[in-house]
Structure formats: C-alpha cells, structure tokens
C-alpha positions as CSV (number, residue, x, y, z in Angstrom):
1,X,4.3,-18.9,-2.6
2,X,2.7,-18.6,0.8
3,X,6.0,-18.0,2.6
4,X,6.8,-15.3,0.1
5,X,3.5,-13.5,0.5
6,X,3.8,-13.9,4.3
7,X,7.2,-12.3,4.2
8,X,6.0,-9.4,2.1
9,X,3.0,-8.8,4.4
10,X,5.2,-8.9,7.4
11,X,7.7,-6.4,5.9
12,X,4.9,-4.2,4.7
13,X,3.3,-4.1,8.2
14,X,6.7,-3.4,9.8
15,X,7.4,-0.6,7.4
16,X,3.9,0.8,7.9
17,X,4.3,0.8,11.7
18,X,7.8,2.4,11.5
19,X,6.7,5.1,9.1
20,X,3.6,5.8,11.2
21,X,5.6,6.0,14.4
22,X,8.9,7.6,13.4
23,X,8.6,9.2,10.0
24,X,5.1,10.8,10.4
25,X,6.1,12.0,13.8
26,X,8.7,14.6,12.6
27,X,10.3,13.8,9.3
28,X,7.4,12.9,7.0
29,X,4.6,15.4,7.4
30,X,3.5,16.3,3.8
31,X,0.1,17.5,4.9
32,X,1.5,20.2,7.2
33,X,4.3,21.2,4.8
34,X,2.1,21.2,1.7
35,X,-1.6,21.7,2.7
36,X,-3.8,21.0,-0.3
37,X,-6.9,23.3,-0.9
38,X,-10.2,21.6,-0.3
39,X,-11.5,22.9,-3.6
40,X,-10.1,19.9,-5.4
41,X,-12.0,17.5,-3.1
42,X,-15.3,19.4,-3.4
43,X,-15.1,19.6,-7.2
44,X,-14.0,15.9,-7.4
45,X,-16.9,14.8,-5.2
C-alpha cells in the first residue's frame, strides 16, 4: 500500500515538473492559445 502510493506520488511529481518545465514552456500553452473571457469568472463569483 505505502510503496504503491509513494510510487504514484513520485510519478505524479515527476510528471508535474516535466510538464511545468517542458510542455508549458512551448508546447502546452492553452491560456495563450485559447484565452477565456473573464465574464465567466465574474458571473461565477
């Protein structure tokens, strides 16, 4: 149980770091490609 959770956490952290460094750098930028209007946030809050 503990080892499985530790492995999952380690993999999740590695993926998060990789995506934050490489993907968000150039490939994965959904905010810039598809900017969402702030009207949804204002009406939601």
